[in-house]
DRENRO-905300 format. One record per residue: residue in one letter; x, y, z of N, C-alpha, C in turn. Coordinates in nm, 4 decimals. Each point is the difference from the previous one (the first is absolute). Layout:
BEGIN
rest A; n_east X; n_north Y; n_up Z; ca_east X; ca_north Y; ca_up Z; c_east X; c_north Y; c_up Z
...
***
This chain:
BEGIN
rest X; n_east 2.1597; n_north -2.1162; n_up -3.7944; ca_east -0.0567; ca_north 0.1213; ca_up -0.0922; c_east -0.1230; c_north 0.0382; c_up 0.0777
rest X; n_east -0.0739; n_north 0.1058; n_up -0.0456; ca_east -0.0797; ca_north 0.1047; ca_up 0.0654; c_east -0.1062; c_north -0.0381; c_up -0.0344
rest X; n_east -0.1136; n_north -0.0580; n_up 0.1316; ca_east -0.1300; ca_north -0.0282; ca_up -0.0880; c_east -0.0908; c_north -0.0678; c_up 0.0957
rest X; n_east -0.1144; n_north -0.0373; n_up -0.0088; ca_east -0.0542; ca_north -0.0818; ca_up 0.1511; c_east -0.0447; c_north -0.1520; c_up -0.0542
rest X; n_east 0.0402; n_north -0.0904; n_up 0.1132; ca_east -0.0084; ca_north -0.1303; ca_up -0.0470; c_east -0.1038; c_north -0.0290; c_up 0.1413
rest X; n_east -0.0672; n_north -0.1246; n_up -0.0159; ca_east -0.0626; ca_north -0.0791; ca_up 0.1402; c_east 0.0593; c_north -0.1480; c_up -0.0460
rest X; n_east -0.0841; n_north -0.0859; n_up 0.1189; ca_east 0.0801; ca_north -0.1359; ca_up 0.0256; c_east -0.1303; c_north -0.0755; c_up 0.0823
rest X; n_east -0.0189; n_north -0.1046; n_up 0.0277; ca_east -0.1066; ca_north -0.0176; ca_up 0.0949; c_east 0.0403; c_north -0.1477; c_up -0.0078
rest X; n_east -0.0182; n_north -0.0242; n_up 0.1637; ca_east 0.0645; ca_north -0.1422; ca_up 0.0480; c_east -0.1585; c_north -0.0466; c_up 0.0738
rest X; n_east -0.0082; n_north -0.1463; n_up -0.0283; ca_east -0.1683; ca_north -0.0312; ca_up 0.0809; c_east 0.0994; c_north -0.0741; c_up 0.1328
rest X; n_east 0.0197; n_north 0.0920; n_up 0.1181; ca_east 0.0371; ca_north -0.0560; ca_up 0.1361; c_east -0.0742; c_north -0.1482; c_up 0.0387
rest X; n_east -0.1321; n_north -0.0194; n_up 0.0027; ca_east -0.0535; ca_north -0.1139; ca_up -0.0086; c_east 0.0484; c_north -0.1056; c_up -0.0433
rest X; n_east 0.0230; n_north -0.0018; n_up -0.1585; ca_east 0.0524; ca_north -0.1416; ca_up -0.0773; c_east 0.1416; c_north 0.0273; c_up -0.0066
rest X; n_east 0.0596; n_north 0.1041; n_up 0.0668; ca_east 0.1201; ca_north -0.0028; ca_up -0.0749; c_east 0.0574; c_north -0.0064; c_up -0.1019
rest X; n_east -0.0224; n_north 0.0915; n_up -0.1017; ca_east -0.0179; ca_north -0.0030; ca_up -0.1561; c_east -0.0276; c_north 0.1233; c_up -0.0308
rest X; n_east 0.0882; n_north 0.0365; n_up -0.1174; ca_east -0.0701; ca_north 0.1129; ca_up -0.0793; c_east -0.1892; c_north 0.0359; c_up -0.0143
rest X; n_east -0.0139; n_north 0.0719; n_up 0.0064; ca_east -0.1642; ca_north 0.0188; ca_up -0.0431; c_east -0.0222; c_north 0.0686; c_up -0.1350
rest X; n_east -0.0017; n_north -0.1290; n_up -0.0473; ca_east -0.0347; ca_north 0.0067; ca_up -0.1266; c_east -0.1282; c_north 0.0022; c_up -0.0590
rest X; n_east -0.0486; n_north 0.0775; n_up -0.0802; ca_east -0.1361; ca_north 0.0622; ca_up -0.0166; c_east -0.0445; c_north 0.0967; c_up 0.0581
rest X; n_east 0.0407; n_north 0.0919; n_up 0.0643; ca_east -0.0625; ca_north 0.0947; ca_up 0.1098; c_east -0.0005; c_north 0.1270; c_up -0.0684
rest X; n_east -0.1402; n_north 0.0875; n_up -0.0212; ca_east -0.0392; ca_north 0.0944; ca_up -0.0859; c_east 0.0673; c_north 0.1061; c_up 0.0660
rest X; n_east 0.0732; n_north 0.1037; n_up -0.0408; ca_east 0.0225; ca_north 0.1213; ca_up 0.0568; c_east -0.0286; c_north 0.1180; c_up -0.0888
rest X; n_east -0.0785; n_north 0.0980; n_up 0.0802; ca_east -0.0109; ca_north 0.1476; ca_up -0.0992; c_east 0.0765; c_north 0.1190; c_up 0.0728
rest X; n_east 0.0620; n_north 0.0546; n_up -0.0967; ca_east 0.1106; ca_north 0.1287; ca_up 0.0186; c_east -0.0623; c_north 0.1311; c_up -0.0180
rest X; n_east -0.0058; n_north 0.0498; n_up 0.1162; ca_east -0.1117; ca_north 0.1308; ca_up -0.0408; c_east 0.1168; c_north 0.1220; c_up 0.0662
rest X; n_east -0.0315; n_north 0.1264; n_up -0.0649; ca_east 0.0824; ca_north 0.1132; ca_up -0.0049; c_east -0.0991; c_north 0.1111; c_up 0.0769
rest X; n_east 0.0315; n_north 0.0296; n_up 0.1428; ca_east -0.0849; ca_north 0.0751; ca_up 0.0730; c_east 0.0346; c_north 0.1601; c_up -0.0201
rest X; n_east -0.0889; n_north 0.1005; n_up -0.0348; ca_east -0.0015; ca_north 0.1371; ca_up -0.0487; c_east -0.0948; c_north 0.0341; c_up 0.0654
rest X; n_east 0.0099; n_north 0.0984; n_up 0.0929; ca_east -0.1245; ca_north 0.0501; ca_up 0.0987; c_east -0.0614; c_north -0.1020; c_up 0.0641
rest X; n_east -0.1537; n_north 0.0557; n_up -0.0305; ca_east -0.0767; ca_north -0.1255; ca_up 0.0400; c_east -0.0158; c_north -0.0968; c_up -0.1446
rest X; n_east 0.0502; n_north 0.0386; n_up -0.0793; ca_east -0.0356; ca_north -0.1212; ca_up -0.1063; c_east 0.1110; c_north -0.1254; c_up -0.0178
rest X; n_east -0.0593; n_north -0.1151; n_up -0.0263; ca_east 0.0899; ca_north -0.1407; ca_up -0.0021; c_east -0.0064; c_north -0.0137; c_up -0.1493
rest X; n_east 0.1179; n_north -0.0292; n_up -0.0619; ca_east -0.0052; ca_north -0.0253; ca_up -0.1531; c_east 0.0543; c_north -0.1550; c_up -0.0042
rest X; n_east -0.0442; n_north -0.0899; n_up -0.0960; ca_east 0.0185; ca_north -0.1130; ca_up -0.0103; c_east 0.0939; c_north -0.0001; c_up -0.1005
rest X; n_east 0.0916; n_north -0.0787; n_up 0.0312; ca_east 0.1548; ca_north 0.0418; ca_up -0.1114; c_east 0.0125; c_north -0.1379; c_up -0.0455
rest X; n_east -0.0449; n_north -0.0930; n_up 0.0354; ca_east 0.0619; ca_north -0.1284; ca_up -0.0299; c_east -0.0548; c_north -0.1229; c_up 0.0784
rest X; n_east -0.0221; n_north -0.0918; n_up -0.0797; ca_east -0.0722; ca_north -0.1647; ca_up 0.0876; c_east 0.1011; c_north -0.0312; c_up -0.0630
rest X; n_east 0.0450; n_north -0.1343; n_up 0.1177; ca_east 0.0475; ca_north -0.1198; ca_up -0.0616; c_east 0.0299; c_north -0.1318; c_up 0.0926
rest X; n_east 0.0329; n_north -0.0886; n_up -0.0327; ca_east -0.0327; ca_north -0.1224; ca_up 0.0856; c_east 0.2019; c_north -0.0702; c_up 0.0156
rest X; n_east -0.0400; n_north -0.0381; n_up 0.1055; ca_east 0.1587; ca_north -0.0662; ca_up 0.0225; c_east 0.0512; c_north -0.1325; c_up -0.0630
rest X; n_east 0.0986; n_north -0.0423; n_up -0.0190; ca_east -0.0015; ca_north -0.1014; ca_up -0.0858; c_east 0.0652; c_north -0.1122; c_up 0.0892
rest X; n_east 0.0606; n_north -0.0950; n_up -0.0509; ca_east 0.0711; ca_north -0.1347; ca_up 0.0920; c_east 0.0810; c_north 0.0409; c_up 0.1126
rest X; n_east 0.0507; n_north 0.0891; n_up -0.0219; ca_east 0.1186; ca_north 0.0705; ca_up 0.1014; c_east -0.0403; c_north 0.1064; c_up 0.1157
rest X; n_east -0.1257; n_north 0.0561; n_up -0.0481; ca_east -0.0820; ca_north 0.0709; ca_up 0.0877; c_east 0.0456; c_north 0.1662; c_up -0.0302
rest X; n_east 0.0222; n_north -0.0032; n_up -0.1169; ca_east 0.0541; ca_north 0.1196; ca_up -0.0486; c_east -0.0877; c_north 0.0575; c_up -0.1214
rest X; n_east 0.0193; n_north 0.1154; n_up -0.0353; ca_east -0.0932; ca_north 0.0601; ca_up -0.1329; c_east 0.1118; c_north -0.0270; c_up -0.1213
rest X; n_east -0.0394; n_north -0.0486; n_up -0.0894; ca_east 0.0744; ca_north -0.0232; ca_up -0.1377; c_east 0.0020; c_north 0.1183; c_up -0.0486
rest X; n_east 0.0980; n_north -0.0196; n_up -0.1197; ca_east -0.0090; ca_north 0.1665; ca_up -0.0393; c_east 0.0829; c_north 0.0975; c_up 0.0376
rest X; n_east 0.0864; n_north 0.0016; n_up 0.1106; ca_east 0.0729; ca_north 0.0897; ca_up 0.0548; c_east -0.0726; c_north 0.0633; c_up 0.1223
rest X; n_east 0.0442; n_north 0.1008; n_up 0.0112; ca_east -0.0326; ca_north 0.0887; ca_up 0.1372; c_east -0.1657; c_north 0.0533; c_up -0.0604
rest X; n_east -0.0198; n_north 0.0016; n_up 0.0977; ca_east -0.1801; ca_north 0.0878; ca_up -0.0187; c_east -0.0085; c_north 0.1141; c_up -0.0415
rest X; n_east 0.1143; n_north 0.0866; n_up 0.0584; ca_east 0.0155; ca_north 0.1281; ca_up -0.0479; c_east 0.1167; c_north 0.0322; c_up -0.0403
rest X; n_east 0.0607; n_north 0.0473; n_up -0.0965; ca_east 0.1507; ca_north 0.0606; ca_up -0.0759; c_east 0.0070; c_north 0.0765; c_up -0.0437
rest X; n_east 0.0877; n_north 0.0379; n_up -0.0495; ca_east -0.0034; ca_north 0.1478; ca_up -0.0893; c_east -0.0730; c_north 0.0987; c_up 0.0360
rest X; n_east -0.0752; n_north 0.0464; n_up -0.1279; ca_east -0.1001; ca_north 0.1320; ca_up 0.0211; c_east -0.0668; c_north -0.0099; c_up 0.0683
rest X; n_east -0.0847; n_north -0.1423; n_up 0.0160; ca_east -0.1203; ca_north 0.0100; ca_up 0.1297; c_east 0.0636; c_north -0.0153; c_up 0.1467
rest X; n_east 0.1066; n_north 0.0041; n_up -0.0048; ca_east 0.0596; ca_north -0.0498; ca_up 0.1700; c_east 0.0529; c_north 0.1742; c_up 0.0090
rest X; n_east -0.1316; n_north 0.0356; n_up 0.1119; ca_east 0.0252; ca_north 0.1476; ca_up 0.0275; c_east -0.0382; c_north 0.0214; c_up 0.1614
rest X; n_east 0.0471; n_north 0.0942; n_up 0.0359; ca_east 0.0089; ca_north 0.0132; ca_up 0.1266; c_east -0.1688; c_north -0.0133; c_up 0.0478
rest X; n_east -0.0323; n_north -0.0196; n_up 0.1299; ca_east -0.1516; ca_north 0.0092; ca_up 0.0443; c_east -0.0356; c_north -0.1051; c_up 0.0899
rest X; n_east -0.1090; n_north 0.0284; n_up 0.0159; ca_east -0.1060; ca_north -0.1239; ca_up 0.1199; c_east -0.0129; c_north -0.1238; c_up -0.1389
rest X; n_east 0.0227; n_north -0.1205; n_up 0.0387; ca_east -0.0964; ca_north -0.1246; ca_up -0.0522; c_east -0.0491; c_north -0.0767; c_up 0.0935
rest X; n_east -0.0747; n_north -0.0960; n_up -0.0524; ca_east -0.0483; ca_north -0.1177; ca_up 0.0554; c_east 0.0152; c_north -0.1042; c_up -0.0794
rest X; n_east 0.0041; n_north -0.0939; n_up 0.0745; ca_east -0.0020; ca_north -0.1819; ca_up -0.0319; c_east -0.1084; c_north -0.0091; c_up 0.0336
rest X; n_east -0.0711; n_north -0.0875; n_up -0.0723; ca_east -0.1532; ca_north -0.0683; ca_up 0.0942; c_east 0.0711; c_north -0.1576; c_up -0.0286
rest X; n_east 0.0013; n_north -0.0869; n_up 0.0668; ca_east 0.0147; ca_north -0.1372; ca_up 0.0034; c_east -0.1296; c_north -0.1087; c_up 0.0417
rest X; n_east -0.0411; n_north -0.0384; n_up -0.1707; ca_east -0.0935; ca_north -0.0521; ca_up 0.1011; c_east -0.0288; c_north -0.1674; c_up 0.0136
rest X; n_east 0.0318; n_north 0.0507; n_up 0.1590; ca_east 0.0494; ca_north -0.1316; ca_up 0.0614; c_east -0.1058; c_north -0.1071; c_up 0.0422
rest X; n_east -0.1401; n_north 0.0756; n_up 0.0001; ca_east -0.0702; ca_north -0.1119; ca_up 0.0613; c_east -0.0645; c_north -0.0863; c_up -0.1578
rest X; n_east 0.0162; n_north 0.0404; n_up -0.1092; ca_east -0.0391; ca_north -0.0579; ca_up -0.1327; c_east 0.1353; c_north -0.1146; c_up 0.0135
rest X; n_east 0.1289; n_north 0.0285; n_up 0.0084; ca_east 0.1007; ca_north -0.0859; ca_up -0.0129; c_east -0.0345; c_north -0.1495; c_up 0.1273
rest X; n_east -0.0106; n_north 0.0588; n_up 0.1039; ca_east -0.0042; ca_north -0.1143; ca_up 0.1010; c_east -0.1086; c_north -0.0851; c_up -0.0211
rest X; n_east -0.1032; n_north 0.0402; n_up -0.0545; ca_east -0.1180; ca_north -0.0762; ca_up 0.0138; c_east 0.0434; c_north -0.0686; c_up -0.1475
rest X; n_east 0.0713; n_north 0.0367; n_up -0.0912; ca_east 0.0178; ca_north -0.1002; ca_up -0.1546; c_east 0.1179; c_north -0.0966; c_up 0.0593
rest X; n_east 0.0922; n_north 0.0273; n_up 0.1131; ca_east 0.0741; ca_north -0.0810; ca_up 0.0533; c_east -0.0486; c_north -0.1142; c_up 0.0827
rest X; n_east -0.1550; n_north 0.0051; n_up 0.0348; ca_east -0.0591; ca_north -0.0947; ca_up 0.0638; c_east 0.0140; c_north 0.0330; c_up 0.1762
rest X; n_east 0.0428; n_north 0.1135; n_up 0.0230; ca_east -0.0102; ca_north 0.0730; ca_up 0.1238; c_east -0.1651; c_north 0.0126; c_up 0.0779
rest X; n_east -0.0104; n_north -0.0661; n_up 0.1076; ca_east -0.1883; ca_north 0.0122; ca_up 0.0608; c_east 0.0499; c_north 0.1559; c_up 0.0467
rest X; n_east -0.0780; n_north 0.0540; n_up -0.0621; ca_east -0.0044; ca_north 0.1663; ca_up 0.0393; c_east -0.1511; c_north 0.0288; c_up 0.0700
rest X; n_east -0.0280; n_north 0.0632; n_up 0.1412; ca_east -0.1169; ca_north 0.0226; ca_up 0.0609; c_east -0.0584; c_north 0.1422; c_up -0.1323
rest X; n_east -0.1512; n_north -0.0265; n_up 0.0233; ca_east -0.0319; ca_north 0.1231; ca_up -0.1115; c_east -0.0844; c_north 0.1164; c_up 0.0880
rest X; n_east 0.0741; n_north 0.1240; n_up 0.0131; ca_east 0.0934; ca_north 0.0433; ca_up -0.0934; c_east 0.1206; c_north -0.0541; c_up 0.0447
rest X; n_east 0.0981; n_north -0.0052; n_up -0.1020; ca_east 0.1578; ca_north -0.0520; ca_up 0.0472; c_east 0.0469; c_north 0.1447; c_up 0.0512
rest X; n_east 0.0958; n_north -0.0396; n_up 0.1095; ca_east 0.0700; ca_north 0.0621; ca_up 0.0533; c_east 0.1280; c_north 0.1049; c_up -0.0433
rest X; n_east 0.0091; n_north -0.0712; n_up -0.1158; ca_east 0.1156; ca_north 0.1112; ca_up -0.0739; c_east -0.0656; c_north -0.0371; c_up -0.1853
rest X; n_east -0.0672; n_north 0.0463; n_up -0.0426; ca_east -0.0349; ca_north 0.0467; ca_up -0.1508; c_east 0.0546; c_north 0.0441; c_up -0.0781
rest X; n_east 0.0224; n_north 0.1659; n_up 0.0129; ca_east 0.0600; ca_north 0.0567; ca_up -0.0789; c_east 0.1091; c_north 0.0692; c_up 0.0831
rest X; n_east 0.1061; n_north 0.0008; n_up -0.0321; ca_east 0.1354; ca_north 0.0394; ca_up 0.0763; c_east 0.0296; c_north 0.1157; c_up -0.0250
rest X; n_east -0.0082; n_north 0.1740; n_up -0.0118; ca_east 0.0568; ca_north 0.1271; ca_up -0.0358; c_east 0.1223; c_north -0.0286; c_up 0.0945
rest X; n_east 0.1183; n_north 0.0306; n_up -0.0812; ca_east 0.1307; ca_north 0.0727; ca_up 0.0341; c_east -0.0310; c_north 0.1585; c_up -0.0495
rest X; n_east -0.0050; n_north 0.0687; n_up 0.0728; ca_east 0.0396; ca_north 0.1754; ca_up -0.0727; c_east 0.1391; c_north 0.0130; c_up 0.0395
rest X; n_east 0.0736; n_north 0.0496; n_up -0.1307; ca_east 0.1350; ca_north 0.0691; ca_up 0.0530; c_east 0.0160; c_north 0.1146; c_up -0.0927
rest X; n_east 0.1132; n_north 0.0294; n_up 0.0368; ca_east 0.0819; ca_north 0.1036; ca_up -0.0815; c_east 0.0982; c_north 0.0249; c_up -0.1217
rest X; n_east 0.0331; n_north 0.0763; n_up -0.0964; ca_east 0.1183; ca_north -0.0370; ca_up -0.0444; c_east 0.0423; c_north 0.1209; c_up -0.0457
rest X; n_east 0.1088; n_north 0.0573; n_up 0.0706; ca_east 0.0781; ca_north 0.0988; ca_up 0.0377; c_east 0.1044; c_north 0.0010; c_up -0.0869
rest X; n_east 0.1133; n_north -0.0993; n_up -0.0434; ca_east 0.1097; ca_north 0.0093; ca_up -0.0680; c_east -0.0194; c_north -0.1045; c_up -0.1161
rest X; n_east -0.0159; n_north 0.0937; n_up -0.1474; ca_east -0.0175; ca_north -0.0565; ca_up -0.1191; c_east 0.1004; c_north -0.0591; c_up -0.0490
rest X; n_east 0.1205; n_north 0.0038; n_up 0.0806; ca_east 0.1192; ca_north -0.0597; ca_up -0.0618; c_east 0.0434; c_north -0.1129; c_up 0.0893
rest X; n_east -0.1080; n_north -0.0775; n_up 0.0862; ca_east 0.0127; ca_north -0.0884; ca_up 0.0674; c_east -0.0864; c_north -0.1547; c_up -0.0237
rest X; n_east 0.0140; n_north -0.0956; n_up 0.0161; ca_east -0.0871; ca_north -0.1127; ca_up 0.0056; c_east -0.0922; c_north -0.0299; c_up 0.1437
rest X; n_east -0.1066; n_north 0.0162; n_up -0.0392; ca_east -0.1068; ca_north -0.0344; ca_up 0.0966; c_east -0.0509; c_north -0.1664; c_up 0.0068
rest X; n_east 0.0157; n_north -0.0370; n_up 0.0956; ca_east -0.0140; ca_north -0.1312; ca_up -0.0010; c_east -0.1066; c_north -0.0684; c_up 0.1075
rest X; n_east -0.1341; n_north -0.0169; n_up -0.0071; ca_east -0.1058; ca_north -0.0193; ca_up 0.0896; c_east -0.0253; c_north -0.1786; c_up -0.0037
rest X; n_east 0.0230; n_north -0.0246; n_up 0.0966; ca_east -0.0504; ca_north -0.1835; ca_up 0.0173; c_east -0.1167; c_north 0.0127; c_up 0.0954
rest X; n_east -0.0455; n_north -0.1312; n_up -0.0271; ca_east -0.0967; ca_north -0.0357; ca_up 0.0960; c_east 0.0082; c_north -0.1261; c_up 0.0707
rest X; n_east -0.0225; n_north -0.0286; n_up 0.1070; ca_east 0.0273; ca_north -0.1211; ca_up 0.0547; c_east -0.1200; c_north -0.0486; c_up 0.0608
rest X; n_east -0.1050; n_north -0.0810; n_up -0.0553; ca_east -0.1274; ca_north -0.0171; ca_up 0.0095; c_east -0.0556; c_north -0.1339; c_up 0.0321
rest X; n_east -0.1236; n_north 0.0034; n_up 0.1166; ca_east -0.0334; ca_north -0.1432; ca_up 0.0653; c_east -0.1492; c_north 0.0336; c_up 0.0028
rest X; n_east -0.0956; n_north -0.0499; n_up 0.0397; ca_east -0.0992; ca_north 0.0273; ca_up 0.0413; c_east -0.0376; c_north 0.0713; c_up 0.1050
rest X; n_east 0.0535; n_north 0.0200; n_up 0.0886; ca_east -0.0213; ca_north 0.1214; ca_up 0.0895; c_east 0.1080; c_north 0.0862; c_up 0.0572
rest X; n_east 0.1083; n_north -0.0010; n_up -0.0809; ca_east 0.0922; ca_north 0.0924; ca_up 0.0083; c_east 0.1042; c_north 0.0523; c_up -0.1277
rest X; n_east 0.0607; n_north 0.1071; n_up 0.0024; ca_east 0.0587; ca_north 0.0309; ca_up -0.1360; c_east 0.1462; c_north 0.0982; c_up 0.1205
rest X; n_east 0.0903; n_north -0.0146; n_up -0.1330; ca_east 0.1050; ca_north 0.1222; ca_up 0.0370; c_east 0.0247; c_north 0.0878; c_up -0.1411
rest X; n_east 0.0922; n_north 0.0647; n_up 0.0352; ca_east 0.0357; ca_north 0.0831; ca_up -0.1146; c_east 0.1534; c_north 0.0688; c_up 0.0302
rest X; n_east 0.0494; n_north 0.0479; n_up -0.1064; ca_east 0.1313; ca_north 0.0660; ca_up 0.0703; c_east 0.0516; c_north 0.0886; c_up -0.1526
rest X; n_east 0.0646; n_north 0.0874; n_up 0.0138; ca_east 0.0835; ca_north 0.0751; ca_up -0.1146; c_east 0.1207; c_north -0.1190; c_up -0.0111
rest X; n_east -0.0328; n_north -0.0518; n_up -0.1407; ca_east 0.1410; ca_north -0.1247; ca_up -0.0330; c_east 0.0840; c_north 0.0778; c_up -0.0597
rest X; n_east 0.1044; n_north -0.0915; n_up -0.1096; ca_east 0.1235; ca_north 0.0409; ca_up -0.0210; c_east -0.0351; c_north -0.0433; c_up -0.1534
***
């Protein structure tokens, strides 16, 4: 099914990242438009299906902002001030609106990784 999904795993705890806030933006020229704010569930995923689907799933440039610092502090990680990782922006393009775009995040207090998943 065409659409945009994400999944967040807490590599430091070895668990899904439950309760992590994510903002989704569409970038148009110099404008950054907030489309949606969500919070991950017990499985580190977003409830309610894809973040973008149907008419809202359009070709263009997008950014997911993962509020990692708030999540890590809430889970008891001792972070320096300022935190090394606070908000993690992942900017990506959607070219094929017939495809599924999955943007997972693997997170720890001092590193992260992402890729285009399936």
